VMD Tcl script that builds the backbone (N, CA, C; Angstrom):
set m [mol new atoms 345]
animate dup $m
set s [atomselect $m all]
$s set {name element resname resid chain x y z} {
  {N N UNK 1 A -15.769 15.223 6.790}
  {CA C UNK 1 A -16.215 16.101 5.749}
  {C C UNK 1 A -17.004 17.248 6.366}
  {N N UNK 2 A -16.648 18.458 5.982}
  {CA C UNK 2 A -17.389 19.630 6.446}
  {C C UNK 2 A -18.499 19.906 5.449}
  {N N UNK 3 A -19.703 20.118 5.974}
  {CA C UNK 3 A -20.837 20.326 5.094}
  {C C UNK 3 A -21.472 21.675 5.423}
  {N N UNK 4 A -21.411 22.569 4.453}
  {CA C UNK 4 A -22.070 23.864 4.580}
  {C C UNK 4 A -23.016 24.006 3.399}
  {N N UNK 5 A -23.896 24.992 3.491}
  {CA C UNK 5 A -24.894 25.183 2.444}
  {C C UNK 5 A -24.828 26.591 1.901}
  {N N UNK 6 A -25.156 26.706 0.644}
  {CA C UNK 6 A -25.225 27.997 -0.035}
  {C C UNK 6 A -26.640 28.142 -0.578}
  {N N UNK 7 A -27.243 29.298 -0.295}
  {CA C UNK 7 A -28.617 29.513 -0.750}
  {C C UNK 7 A -28.584 29.953 -2.210}
  {N N UNK 8 A -29.343 29.251 -3.032}
  {CA C UNK 8 A -29.448 29.556 -4.457}
  {C C UNK 8 A -30.941 29.622 -4.769}
  {N N UNK 9 A -31.473 30.842 -4.788}
  {CA C UNK 9 A -32.910 30.996 -4.970}
  {C C UNK 9 A -33.619 30.495 -3.726}
  {N N UNK 10 A -34.534 29.570 -3.875}
  {CA C UNK 10 A -35.249 28.984 -2.737}
  {C C UNK 10 A -34.608 27.700 -2.229}
  {N N UNK 11 A -33.486 27.317 -2.803}
  {CA C UNK 11 A -32.869 26.036 -2.469}
  {C C UNK 11 A -31.555 26.236 -1.725}
  {N N UNK 12 A -31.243 25.277 -0.874}
  {CA C UNK 12 A -29.939 25.231 -0.223}
  {C C UNK 12 A -29.099 24.157 -0.916}
  {N N UNK 13 A -28.002 24.567 -1.468}
  {CA C UNK 13 A -27.111 23.663 -2.192}
  {C C UNK 13 A -25.920 23.352 -1.282}
  {N N UNK 14 A -25.601 22.061 -1.071}
  {CA C UNK 14 A -24.471 21.744 -0.184}
  {C C UNK 14 A -23.131 22.078 -0.825}
  {N N UNK 15 A -22.257 22.662 -0.033}
  {CA C UNK 15 A -20.856 22.880 -0.415}
  {C C UNK 15 A -20.052 21.785 0.262}
  {N N UNK 16 A -19.582 20.874 -0.490}
  {CA C UNK 16 A -18.863 19.745 0.087}
  {C C UNK 16 A -17.383 20.098 0.136}
  {N N UNK 17 A -16.862 20.176 1.353}
  {CA C UNK 17 A -15.460 20.523 1.566}
  {C C UNK 17 A -14.801 19.320 2.240}
  {N N UNK 18 A -13.925 18.620 1.532}
  {CA C UNK 18 A -13.317 17.430 2.120}
  {C C UNK 18 A -12.314 17.806 3.212}
  {N N UNK 19 A -12.158 16.904 4.185}
  {CA C UNK 19 A -11.138 17.084 5.218}
  {C C UNK 19 A -9.773 16.958 4.565}
  {N N UNK 20 A -8.761 17.584 5.141}
  {CA C UNK 20 A -7.420 17.448 4.555}
  {C C UNK 20 A -6.956 15.998 4.596}
  {N N UNK 21 A -6.286 15.584 3.540}
  {CA C UNK 21 A -5.785 14.211 3.467}
  {C C UNK 21 A -4.559 14.060 4.358}
  {N N UNK 22 A -4.329 12.865 4.872}
  {CA C UNK 22 A -3.128 12.653 5.688}
  {C C UNK 22 A -1.872 12.793 4.830}
  {N N UNK 23 A -0.809 13.212 5.488}
  {CA C UNK 23 A 0.469 13.378 4.801}
  {C C UNK 23 A 1.077 12.013 4.509}
  {N N UNK 24 A 1.727 11.906 3.422}
  {CA C UNK 24 A 2.398 10.662 3.068}
  {C C UNK 24 A 2.216 10.374 1.594}
  {N N UNK 25 A 3.201 9.689 1.057}
  {CA C UNK 25 A 3.200 9.349 -0.363}
  {C C UNK 25 A 2.865 7.870 -0.526}
  {N N UNK 26 A 1.993 7.587 -1.469}
  {CA C UNK 26 A 1.670 6.193 -1.763}
  {C C UNK 26 A 2.782 5.594 -2.613}
  {N N UNK 27 A 3.262 4.464 -2.160}
  {CA C UNK 27 A 4.305 3.756 -2.896}
  {C C UNK 27 A 3.727 2.447 -3.429}
  {N N UNK 28 A 4.570 1.524 -3.728}
  {CA C UNK 28 A 4.195 0.291 -4.430}
  {C C UNK 28 A 3.017 -0.439 -3.781}
  {N N UNK 29 A 3.120 -0.779 -2.505}
  {CA C UNK 29 A 2.077 -1.583 -1.872}
  {C C UNK 29 A 0.788 -0.790 -1.681}
  {N N UNK 30 A 0.899 0.496 -1.397}
  {CA C UNK 30 A -0.287 1.331 -1.281}
  {C C UNK 30 A -1.028 1.444 -2.598}
  {N N UNK 31 A -0.274 1.604 -3.675}
  {CA C UNK 31 A -0.889 1.697 -5.008}
  {C C UNK 31 A -1.489 0.359 -5.437}
  {N N UNK 32 A -0.839 -0.741 -5.040}
  {CA C UNK 32 A -1.389 -2.061 -5.365}
  {C C UNK 32 A -2.713 -2.273 -4.648}
  {N N UNK 33 A -2.798 -1.866 -3.385}
  {CA C UNK 33 A -4.044 -1.999 -2.621}
  {C C UNK 33 A -5.141 -1.124 -3.232}
  {N N UNK 34 A -4.767 0.082 -3.642}
  {CA C UNK 34 A -5.741 0.992 -4.261}
  {C C UNK 34 A -6.293 0.373 -5.541}
  {N N UNK 35 A -5.425 -0.182 -6.362}
  {CA C UNK 35 A -5.851 -0.804 -7.618}
  {C C UNK 35 A -6.779 -1.985 -7.337}
  {N N UNK 36 A -6.438 -2.802 -6.330}
  {CA C UNK 36 A -7.273 -3.952 -5.982}
  {C C UNK 36 A -8.665 -3.495 -5.536}
  {N N UNK 37 A -8.709 -2.505 -4.660}
  {CA C UNK 37 A -10.007 -2.013 -4.197}
  {C C UNK 37 A -10.823 -1.451 -5.356}
  {N N UNK 38 A -10.173 -0.701 -6.214}
  {CA C UNK 38 A -10.874 -0.065 -7.333}
  {C C UNK 38 A -11.429 -1.097 -8.305}
  {N N UNK 39 A -10.657 -2.130 -8.592}
  {CA C UNK 39 A -11.059 -3.119 -9.585}
  {C C UNK 39 A -11.969 -4.219 -9.024}
  {N N UNK 40 A -11.696 -4.658 -7.787}
  {CA C UNK 40 A -12.397 -5.833 -7.262}
  {C C UNK 40 A -13.395 -5.524 -6.154}
  {N N UNK 41 A -13.246 -4.435 -5.488}
  {CA C UNK 41 A -14.125 -4.062 -4.369}
  {C C UNK 41 A -14.580 -2.615 -4.545}
  {N N UNK 42 A -15.249 -2.351 -5.654}
  {CA C UNK 42 A -15.577 -0.962 -5.993}
  {C C UNK 42 A -16.518 -0.310 -4.983}
  {N N UNK 43 A -17.395 -1.077 -4.342}
  {CA C UNK 43 A -18.293 -0.505 -3.336}
  {C C UNK 43 A -17.521 0.026 -2.137}
  {N N UNK 44 A -16.579 -0.769 -1.658}
  {CA C UNK 44 A -15.740 -0.349 -0.533}
  {C C UNK 44 A -14.888 0.844 -0.952}
  {N N UNK 45 A -14.336 0.782 -2.156}
  {CA C UNK 45 A -13.500 1.865 -2.687}
  {C C UNK 45 A -14.285 3.175 -2.736}
  {N N UNK 46 A -15.490 3.140 -3.296}
  {CA C UNK 46 A -16.306 4.353 -3.396}
  {C C UNK 46 A -16.700 4.867 -2.012}
  {N N UNK 47 A -17.029 3.950 -1.111}
  {CA C UNK 47 A -17.377 4.352 0.247}
  {C C UNK 47 A -16.232 5.056 0.952}
  {N N UNK 48 A -15.017 4.540 0.761}
  {CA C UNK 48 A -13.851 5.162 1.384}
  {C C UNK 48 A -13.563 6.528 0.773}
  {N N UNK 49 A -13.757 6.654 -0.523}
  {CA C UNK 49 A -13.563 7.953 -1.164}
  {C C UNK 49 A -14.569 8.950 -0.609}
  {N N UNK 50 A -15.818 8.553 -0.528}
  {CA C UNK 50 A -16.862 9.461 -0.056}
  {C C UNK 50 A -16.687 9.836 1.415}
  {N N UNK 51 A -16.173 8.923 2.216}
  {CA C UNK 51 A -15.972 9.231 3.632}
  {C C UNK 51 A -14.639 9.936 3.885}
  {N N UNK 52 A -13.769 9.983 2.865}
  {CA C UNK 52 A -12.473 10.637 3.019}
  {C C UNK 52 A -11.443 9.790 3.740}
  {N N UNK 53 A -11.643 8.495 3.812}
  {CA C UNK 53 A -10.757 7.595 4.553}
  {C C UNK 53 A -9.851 6.752 3.662}
  {N N UNK 54 A -9.926 6.925 2.352}
  {CA C UNK 54 A -9.165 6.053 1.447}
  {C C UNK 54 A -7.663 6.188 1.656}
  {N N UNK 55 A -7.146 7.412 1.611}
  {CA C UNK 55 A -5.691 7.577 1.704}
  {C C UNK 55 A -5.171 7.124 3.064}
  {N N UNK 56 A -5.922 7.395 4.111}
  {CA C UNK 56 A -5.520 6.941 5.449}
  {C C UNK 56 A -5.409 5.419 5.477}
  {N N UNK 57 A -6.392 4.750 4.897}
  {CA C UNK 57 A -6.386 3.278 4.833}
  {C C UNK 57 A -5.198 2.786 4.004}
  {N N UNK 58 A -4.975 3.401 2.853}
  {CA C UNK 58 A -3.885 2.967 1.975}
  {C C UNK 58 A -2.530 3.144 2.643}
  {N N UNK 59 A -2.333 4.252 3.344}
  {CA C UNK 59 A -1.054 4.482 4.033}
  {C C UNK 59 A -0.833 3.461 5.154}
  {N N UNK 60 A -1.904 3.103 5.866}
  {CA C UNK 60 A -1.795 2.123 6.939}
  {C C UNK 60 A -1.433 0.746 6.368}
  {N N UNK 61 A -2.137 0.331 5.310}
  {CA C UNK 61 A -1.860 -0.968 4.680}
  {C C UNK 61 A -0.448 -0.978 4.103}
  {N N UNK 62 A -0.049 0.127 3.486}
  {CA C UNK 62 A 1.290 0.229 2.902}
  {C C UNK 62 A 2.361 0.051 3.972}
  {N N UNK 63 A 2.199 0.698 5.108}
  {CA C UNK 63 A 3.185 0.589 6.184}
  {C C UNK 63 A 3.285 -0.848 6.685}
  {N N UNK 64 A 2.146 -1.491 6.907}
  {CA C UNK 64 A 2.149 -2.873 7.379}
  {C C UNK 64 A 2.763 -3.812 6.345}
  {N N UNK 65 A 2.436 -3.603 5.082}
  {CA C UNK 65 A 2.962 -4.468 4.020}
  {C C UNK 65 A 4.474 -4.307 3.889}
  {N N UNK 66 A 4.964 -3.070 3.992}
  {CA C UNK 66 A 6.408 -2.856 3.881}
  {C C UNK 66 A 7.155 -3.498 5.042}
  {N N UNK 67 A 6.578 -3.401 6.241}
  {CA C UNK 67 A 7.214 -4.051 7.395}
  {C C UNK 67 A 7.252 -5.570 7.216}
  {N N UNK 68 A 6.143 -6.146 6.786}
  {CA C UNK 68 A 6.104 -7.596 6.579}
  {C C UNK 68 A 7.067 -7.999 5.469}
  {N N UNK 69 A 7.139 -7.222 4.413}
  {CA C UNK 69 A 8.051 -7.505 3.300}
  {C C UNK 69 A 9.498 -7.530 3.793}
  {N N UNK 70 A 9.887 -6.518 4.565}
  {CA C UNK 70 A 11.262 -6.455 5.065}
  {C C UNK 70 A 11.598 -7.648 5.958}
  {N N UNK 71 A 10.666 -8.015 6.818}
  {CA C UNK 71 A 10.892 -9.158 7.707}
  {C C UNK 71 A 11.015 -10.445 6.894}
  {N N UNK 72 A 10.135 -10.621 5.924}
  {CA C UNK 72 A 10.187 -11.830 5.089}
  {C C UNK 72 A 11.495 -11.917 4.317}
  {N N UNK 73 A 11.938 -10.820 3.727}
  {CA C UNK 73 A 13.193 -10.834 2.963}
  {C C UNK 73 A 14.345 -11.215 3.881}
  {N N UNK 74 A 14.372 -10.638 5.062}
  {CA C UNK 74 A 15.448 -10.938 6.005}
  {C C UNK 74 A 15.435 -12.414 6.421}
  {N N UNK 75 A 14.261 -12.930 6.744}
  {CA C UNK 75 A 14.148 -14.329 7.170}
  {C C UNK 75 A 14.481 -15.291 6.037}
  {N N UNK 76 A 13.994 -15.001 4.842}
  {CA C UNK 76 A 14.256 -15.891 3.699}
  {C C UNK 76 A 15.725 -15.869 3.314}
  {N N UNK 77 A 16.355 -14.704 3.365}
  {CA C UNK 77 A 17.772 -14.605 3.037}
  {C C UNK 77 A 18.603 -15.401 4.038}
  {N N UNK 78 A 18.240 -15.298 5.303}
  {CA C UNK 78 A 18.960 -16.059 6.326}
  {C C UNK 78 A 18.783 -17.559 6.114}
  {N N UNK 79 A 17.540 -17.977 5.814}
  {CA C UNK 79 A 17.267 -19.404 5.600}
  {C C UNK 79 A 18.002 -19.944 4.374}
  {N N UNK 80 A 18.109 -19.123 3.321}
  {CA C UNK 80 A 18.779 -19.560 2.082}
  {C C UNK 80 A 20.300 -19.398 2.146}
  {N N UNK 81 A 20.788 -18.774 3.200}
  {CA C UNK 81 A 22.233 -18.594 3.333}
  {C C UNK 81 A 22.784 -17.476 2.467}
  {N N UNK 82 A 21.968 -16.512 2.164}
  {CA C UNK 82 A 22.403 -15.372 1.350}
  {C C UNK 82 A 22.910 -14.305 2.317}
  {N N UNK 83 A 24.226 -14.290 2.536}
  {CA C UNK 83 A 24.850 -13.376 3.499}
  {C C UNK 83 A 25.846 -12.473 2.778}
  {N N UNK 84 A 26.436 -11.579 3.549}
  {CA C UNK 84 A 27.422 -10.649 2.993}
  {C C UNK 84 A 28.644 -11.383 2.445}
  {N N UNK 85 A 28.962 -12.516 3.007}
  {CA C UNK 85 A 30.106 -13.298 2.518}
  {C C UNK 85 A 29.870 -13.724 1.071}
  {N N UNK 86 A 28.662 -14.168 0.750}
  {CA C UNK 86 A 28.330 -14.548 -0.626}
  {C C UNK 86 A 28.422 -13.342 -1.542}
  {N N UNK 87 A 28.009 -12.195 -1.032}
  {CA C UNK 87 A 28.074 -10.965 -1.831}
  {C C UNK 87 A 29.522 -10.630 -2.190}
  {N N UNK 88 A 30.434 -10.853 -1.255}
  {CA C UNK 88 A 31.849 -10.583 -1.521}
  {C C UNK 88 A 32.444 -11.601 -2.487}
  {N N UNK 89 A 32.020 -12.863 -2.380}
  {CA C UNK 89 A 32.600 -13.927 -3.193}
  {C C UNK 89 A 32.018 -13.983 -4.598}
  {N N UNK 90 A 30.698 -13.838 -4.718}
  {CA C UNK 90 A 30.047 -13.984 -6.020}
  {C C UNK 90 A 28.848 -13.027 -6.084}
  {N N UNK 91 A 29.115 -11.815 -6.573}
  {CA C UNK 91 A 28.075 -10.779 -6.576}
  {C C UNK 91 A 26.882 -11.138 -7.448}
  {N N UNK 92 A 27.113 -11.735 -8.576}
  {CA C UNK 92 A 26.007 -12.061 -9.485}
  {C C UNK 92 A 25.078 -13.116 -8.877}
  {N N UNK 93 A 25.643 -14.100 -8.229}
  {CA C UNK 93 A 24.826 -15.114 -7.575}
  {C C UNK 93 A 24.018 -14.489 -6.434}
  {N N UNK 94 A 24.666 -13.587 -5.658}
  {CA C UNK 94 A 23.975 -12.902 -4.567}
  {C C UNK 94 A 22.795 -12.084 -5.097}
  {N N UNK 95 A 23.007 -11.342 -6.191}
  {CA C UNK 95 A 21.935 -10.528 -6.787}
  {C C UNK 95 A 20.804 -11.430 -7.272}
  {N N UNK 96 A 21.157 -12.523 -7.929}
  {CA C UNK 96 A 20.145 -13.454 -8.428}
  {C C UNK 96 A 19.298 -14.011 -7.278}
  {N N UNK 97 A 19.959 -14.460 -6.220}
  {CA C UNK 97 A 19.226 -15.019 -5.083}
  {C C UNK 97 A 18.381 -13.961 -4.378}
  {N N UNK 98 A 18.915 -12.765 -4.210}
  {CA C UNK 98 A 18.155 -11.702 -3.544}
  {C C UNK 98 A 16.953 -11.278 -4.387}
  {N N UNK 99 A 17.108 -11.233 -5.698}
  {CA C UNK 99 A 15.957 -10.909 -6.557}
  {C C UNK 99 A 14.865 -11.967 -6.430}
  {N N UNK 100 A 15.266 -13.248 -6.390}
  {CA C UNK 100 A 14.286 -14.322 -6.207}
  {C C UNK 100 A 13.586 -14.208 -4.854}
  {N N UNK 101 A 14.341 -13.920 -3.816}
  {CA C UNK 101 A 13.770 -13.787 -2.473}
  {C C UNK 101 A 12.801 -12.611 -2.423}
  {N N UNK 102 A 13.190 -11.483 -3.001}
  {CA C UNK 102 A 12.321 -10.304 -2.986}
  {C C UNK 102 A 11.030 -10.563 -3.769}
  {N N UNK 103 A 11.131 -11.285 -4.868}
  {CA C UNK 103 A 9.939 -11.615 -5.653}
  {C C UNK 103 A 8.996 -12.521 -4.862}
  {N N UNK 104 A 9.562 -13.525 -4.201}
  {CA C UNK 104 A 8.725 -14.421 -3.397}
  {C C UNK 104 A 8.079 -13.668 -2.234}
  {N N UNK 105 A 8.830 -12.812 -1.577}
  {CA C UNK 105 A 8.292 -12.043 -0.452}
  {C C UNK 105 A 7.186 -11.106 -0.925}
  {N N UNK 106 A 7.366 -10.497 -2.078}
  {CA C UNK 106 A 6.339 -9.613 -2.624}
  {C C UNK 106 A 5.051 -10.373 -2.928}
  {N N UNK 107 A 5.182 -11.569 -3.478}
  {CA C UNK 107 A 3.997 -12.387 -3.757}
  {C C UNK 107 A 3.258 -12.744 -2.466}
  {N N UNK 108 A 3.999 -13.096 -1.435}
  {CA C UNK 108 A 3.378 -13.442 -0.156}
  {C C UNK 108 A 2.646 -12.241 0.425}
  {N N UNK 109 A 3.290 -11.092 0.420}
  {CA C UNK 109 A 2.660 -9.875 0.949}
  {C C UNK 109 A 1.424 -9.523 0.135}
  {N N UNK 110 A 1.519 -9.644 -1.175}
  {CA C UNK 110 A 0.378 -9.309 -2.035}
  {C C UNK 110 A -0.818 -10.200 -1.727}
  {N N UNK 111 A -0.580 -11.494 -1.536}
  {CA C UNK 111 A -1.675 -12.419 -1.277}
  {C C UNK 111 A -2.249 -12.260 0.130}
  {N N UNK 112 A -1.404 -11.999 1.108}
  {CA C UNK 112 A -1.872 -11.945 2.492}
  {C C UNK 112 A -2.373 -10.580 2.909}
  {N N UNK 113 A -1.711 -9.524 2.468}
  {CA C UNK 113 A -2.014 -8.193 3.002}
  {C C UNK 113 A -2.875 -7.335 2.092}
  {N N UNK 114 A -2.714 -7.487 0.824}
  {CA C UNK 114 A -3.337 -6.537 -0.089}
  {C C UNK 114 A -4.688 -6.994 -0.577}
  {N N UNK 115 A -5.144 -8.162 -0.167}
  {CA C UNK 115 A -6.466 -8.627 -0.598}
  {C C UNK 115 A -7.344 -8.877 0.570}
}
mol reanalyze $m
mol bondsrecalc $m
mol representation Tube
mol addrep $m
């Protein structure tokens, strides 16, 4: 944070100019982490906002969560035998199993990474 002052009468009033935020868009896991911090850890949330580190933290957690999610989905699909062959033979069953796997992986990531 850049801190400069403006003279107003006999007083110096701070001009608070925040540092530029890091580039990147918050997606599902980043927004989930933000909501958790805001609702359950408001002191940490406010501190990160004031220090200008919130978005950087959210982007880092989001990247790690997405990587873990992808690995979990791949491992669970392999363990359950959900392969391309099943997709060719019975698309509805493949979609059903993949939706279940993605839901389970999301729950695991939410419990381990986002809290």
